[in-house]
C-alpha distance (Angstrom), angle and dihedral (degrees) to the residues before:
residue distance angle dihedral
M1 . . .
L2 3.81 . .
S3 3.79 120.7 .
V4 3.82 113.1 -148.5
P5 3.84 111.5 -173.1
V6 3.80 116.0 -139.2
A7 3.80 131.8 -159.9
E8 3.81 96.5 -131.1
T9 3.79 133.1 21.3
E10 3.81 91.1 -137.1
P11 3.83 117.9 75.5
L12 3.80 119.9 -113.0
V13 3.80 90.8 -145.5
E14 3.79 128.2 18.3
S15 3.81 134.8 -145.3
P16 2.95 92.7 66.4
D17 3.79 103.2 19.6
Q18 3.81 112.5 -115.5
F19 3.81 118.6 -164.3
L20 3.80 131.1 -170.1
G21 3.80 119.9 -112.4
V22 3.82 123.7 -128.7
P23 3.84 118.2 -118.0
H24 3.80 116.4 -131.5
P25 3.83 122.0 -122.2
D26 3.80 120.6 -67.1
P27 3.80 113.3 -104.0
E28 3.80 114.0 -103.0
F29 3.80 93.6 -150.7
D30 3.80 138.5 65.1
T31 3.82 111.5 -77.3
S32 3.81 96.8 178.6
G33 3.80 91.7 106.6
F34 3.81 92.0 59.8
G35 3.79 97.8 68.9
P36 3.81 125.8 -115.6
D37 3.79 123.8 -9.5
L38 3.84 104.3 -107.6
T39 3.81 95.5 175.3
L40 3.80 115.7 149.9
Q41 3.81 108.2 -102.4
Q42 3.79 115.2 -140.2
D43 3.81 117.5 -135.5
T44 3.80 114.4 163.1
S45 3.80 95.8 175.3
D46 3.80 95.0 98.8
L47 3.80 112.1 15.3
P48 3.82 111.9 177.5
A49 3.78 120.7 -120.3
L50 3.80 116.3 -101.3
D51 3.79 123.6 -143.3
P52 3.84 107.1 -94.1
E53 3.80 89.7 -157.7
E54 3.81 93.0 58.2
V55 3.81 104.6 31.4
L56 3.81 128.4 53.9
R57 3.82 97.3 -177.8
A58 3.79 135.6 -14.4
V59 3.81 141.8 -165.4
Y60 3.82 116.4 -140.6
L61 3.80 110.0 -145.1
G62 3.80 99.2 178.7
D63 3.80 143.1 -87.3
D64 3.80 119.8 -58.0
V65 3.82 127.4 -133.6
D66 3.82 89.7 -79.3
G67 3.81 91.4 53.6
D68 3.80 93.2 -109.6
P69 3.83 117.4 138.7
Y70 3.80 115.7 -114.6
Y71 3.81 120.3 -147.4
I72 3.77 140.6 179.6
W73 3.78 109.8 -153.5
H74 3.77 144.8 179.2
S75 3.79 107.3 -123.4
G76 3.78 123.7 -137.5
S77 3.78 143.7 80.2
P78 3.82 132.6 -98.2
D79 3.79 87.5 -137.0
L80 3.82 108.4 89.5
R81 3.80 95.6 -151.2
R82 3.79 92.4 49.8
M83 3.80 91.5 46.6
I84 3.80 91.3 53.3
G85 3.80 88.2 53.3
Q86 3.81 90.8 49.9
I87 3.80 91.3 50.2
I88 3.82 90.4 53.4
A89 3.81 93.8 44.3
D90 3.82 94.7 45.1
F91 3.81 97.4 42.5
G92 3.78 92.7 -113.0
A93 3.80 95.2 -48.5
V94 3.81 96.5 125.5
G95 3.78 110.8 126.5
R96 3.78 95.5 29.8
L97 3.78 126.0 125.4
E98 3.79 115.9 -77.7
T99 3.79 129.5 174.8
S100 3.77 139.0 -165.1
Y101 3.81 91.5 -104.4
G102 3.79 91.6 52.8
T103 3.80 101.2 -147.3
E104 3.80 91.8 139.2
E105 3.80 114.0 105.0
V106 3.79 129.2 -146.7
G107 3.79 110.5 -106.2
E108 3.79 130.0 46.6
A109 3.78 118.4 27.8
L110 3.81 111.1 -101.2
W111 3.79 95.8 -108.8
E112 3.82 90.8 51.5
N113 3.81 90.2 66.1
S114 3.82 93.0 68.7
P115 3.82 107.6 46.2
E116 3.81 92.4 170.1
K117 3.82 90.8 63.0
T118 3.78 127.7 49.5
M119 3.80 123.2 -142.7
A120 3.82 90.4 -109.9
E121 3.81 91.0 54.1
M122 3.80 98.5 44.8
G123 3.79 111.3 8.4
L124 3.80 121.2 -138.7
T125 3.80 112.7 -54.8
T126 3.79 126.8 -175.4
G127 3.77 139.0 157.0
S128 3.77 146.9 161.4
I129 3.78 144.6 -163.4
S130 3.80 108.3 -149.1
T131 3.77 133.5 177.5
S132 3.78 134.5 -152.6
P133 3.82 136.3 161.4
E134 3.82 86.7 -82.7
G135 3.80 93.2 55.8
T136 3.81 142.6 -101.3
T137 3.80 127.1 -28.6
F138 3.81 121.4 -161.9
T139 3.82 115.3 -159.3
V140 3.81 132.9 176.1
E141 3.80 129.3 170.6
W142 3.80 133.6 -175.5
H143 3.80 118.9 -164.6
A144 3.83 136.3 178.2
L145 3.80 92.4 38.2
P146 3.83 114.8 166.5
E147 3.79 115.6 -100.0
D148 3.81 91.7 -114.6
V149 3.83 92.6 62.1
A150 3.81 104.4 105.8
V151 3.80 102.8 172.5
V152 3.80 136.6 32.9
V153 3.81 112.9 -169.5
L154 3.80 122.0 -160.6
Y155 3.81 116.8 -149.1
Q156 3.79 125.0 -169.8
D157 3.79 125.7 -176.2
G158 3.80 90.0 -7.5
G159 3.80 98.3 -53.0
P160 3.82 133.6 91.9
V161 3.81 115.1 -106.8
G162 3.80 97.5 -179.1
W163 3.78 147.4 -46.4
Q164 3.78 140.4 -127.5
R165 3.76 137.6 -152.8
P166 3.85 101.4 -133.4
V167 3.79 122.5 -120.1
S168 3.83 120.7 -149.0
G169 3.79 90.6 -14.7
S170 3.82 96.5 -49.9
A171 3.79 139.6 107.7
A172 3.81 122.0 179.1
F173 3.80 131.8 -176.3
Q174 3.79 127.7 -172.1
F175 3.81 128.0 175.4
D176 3.78 129.7 -179.2
Y177 3.81 111.2 -146.8
G178 3.78 97.6 -176.3
L179 3.80 113.9 -148.4
D180 3.81 95.0 -23.6
E181 3.81 103.5 138.4
D182 3.81 91.6 -160.5
A183 3.82 90.3 67.9
F184 3.80 90.5 86.2
E185 3.80 89.3 60.0
L186 3.81 93.3 59.7
D187 3.77 118.2 123.5
G188 3.76 132.7 167.5
E189 3.76 144.9 116.6
M190 3.79 145.1 -106.3
V191 3.80 120.0 -123.1
A192 3.82 123.0 -161.7
L193 3.82 118.1 -151.7
T194 3.79 132.3 -173.9
A195 3.81 122.7 -125.4
T196 3.82 89.8 -90.9
G197 3.82 93.1 50.5
E198 3.80 99.4 -101.9
E199 3.81 115.0 144.0
W200 3.82 113.3 -113.8
N201 3.78 97.6 179.4
R202 3.77 144.6 -39.3
F203 3.78 133.2 -138.4
V204 3.82 123.8 -152.6
L205 3.79 111.1 -140.8
F206 3.78 119.0 -127.6
P207 3.86 96.3 -14.7
G208 3.78 115.6 -152.5
């Protein structure tokens, strides 16, 4: 139910098939007021192998600011017996969208969680604030963006912290805040702009 445009119809890497994402247009306006450019940087020279028992096909969008590759993939296994086990374990969620940042949750499809907005009107938005012994990680993703969206700006506590040029309809931000206890108090929003600077939509993070 989610269309992810790819640059070539032939996979870059096989077993499972890995395709290359398509960058959106360059912005035609000054982005210096939006903070650093955090756009995923594509480097296909050394793509890592994906688990063929967990992933059927994947789209590589680029490397993030930490140099880690970011993927959208179609979960599942070519082995029928293993896939049946995955369906049972994941409550029927095999074949759904998954990403490298893993904010998607088993259960309802993302666009089913907001009945007042359709996917075409809002895209697929998801995010999380998670904690571990190493600290707090803040993650937000926006998928199914129109191809004319050129910039997604992330704001926190009223100020811009960075922006991305989407790839294949997606923008994804992840920040590790270490042991900073104030990280759980973060709020903000993402704003999507066209190449000419017109606002397409905005998404409030963690409302309420």
